[in-house]
C-alpha positions as CSV (number, residue, x, y, z in Angstrom):
1,M,0.0,0.0,0.0
2,N,1.5,3.3,-1.0
3,T,1.4,6.6,1.0
4,N,-1.5,8.0,-0.9
5,E,-3.7,4.9,-0.3
6,M,-2.8,4.9,3.4
7,S,-3.8,8.6,3.6
8,N,-7.1,8.0,1.8
9,K,-7.8,5.0,4.2
10,R,-7.1,7.2,7.2
11,A,-9.3,10.0,5.8
12,R,-12.2,7.6,5.4
13,K,-11.7,6.3,8.9
14,E,-11.9,9.8,10.5
15,T,-14.0,12.3,8.7
16,E,-15.4,15.4,10.4
17,T,-19.2,15.7,10.5
18,L,-20.7,19.2,10.4
19,V,-24.4,19.8,11.1
20,L,-25.6,23.2,9.8
21,W,-28.9,24.4,11.4
22,D,-30.9,27.3,10.0
23,I,-32.0,28.7,13.4
24,N,-33.9,31.5,11.7
25,G,-35.9,29.3,9.3
26,C,-36.3,26.5,11.9
27,P,-36.0,28.0,15.4
28,V,-35.6,25.9,18.5
29,P,-39.1,25.7,20.1
30,K,-39.5,28.2,23.0
31,N,-39.9,25.4,25.6
32,C,-36.6,23.8,24.5
33,N,-33.0,24.5,25.4
34,A,-30.8,24.8,22.2
35,G,-27.9,23.2,24.0
36,L,-30.0,20.1,24.8
37,V,-31.2,19.9,21.2
38,S,-27.6,20.0,20.0
39,S,-26.7,17.2,22.4
40,C,-29.6,15.1,21.2
41,I,-28.5,15.6,17.5
42,E,-25.0,14.5,18.4
43,S,-26.2,11.5,20.4
44,V,-28.5,10.2,17.6
45,L,-25.8,10.6,14.9
46,K,-23.2,8.8,17.0
47,K,-25.6,5.9,18.0
48,A,-26.5,5.5,14.3
49,G,-22.8,5.2,13.4
50,L,-23.0,8.2,11.1
51,T,-19.9,9.9,12.5
52,R,-16.3,8.8,12.2
53,G,-14.4,11.7,13.8
54,P,-15.1,15.2,15.1
55,L,-18.7,16.3,15.1
56,T,-19.8,19.9,15.2
57,V,-23.4,21.1,15.5
C-alpha cells in the first residue's frame, strides 16, 4: 500500500461531520434548550454510526 492509499484510508476512517442548522428558518421551540437539542442531535448521529471523527453542530 502506497502513502496516498494509506492517507485515503485514514481520511475515510476519521471524517469530520458538520451539522448546519438554519436557526432563523427552523428555530428551537421556545420550551426547548438549544444546547440540549444540539446534544440530542450529536447522540443520535453517534448511535446510528453516522460519525467517524469530530462532530460539530
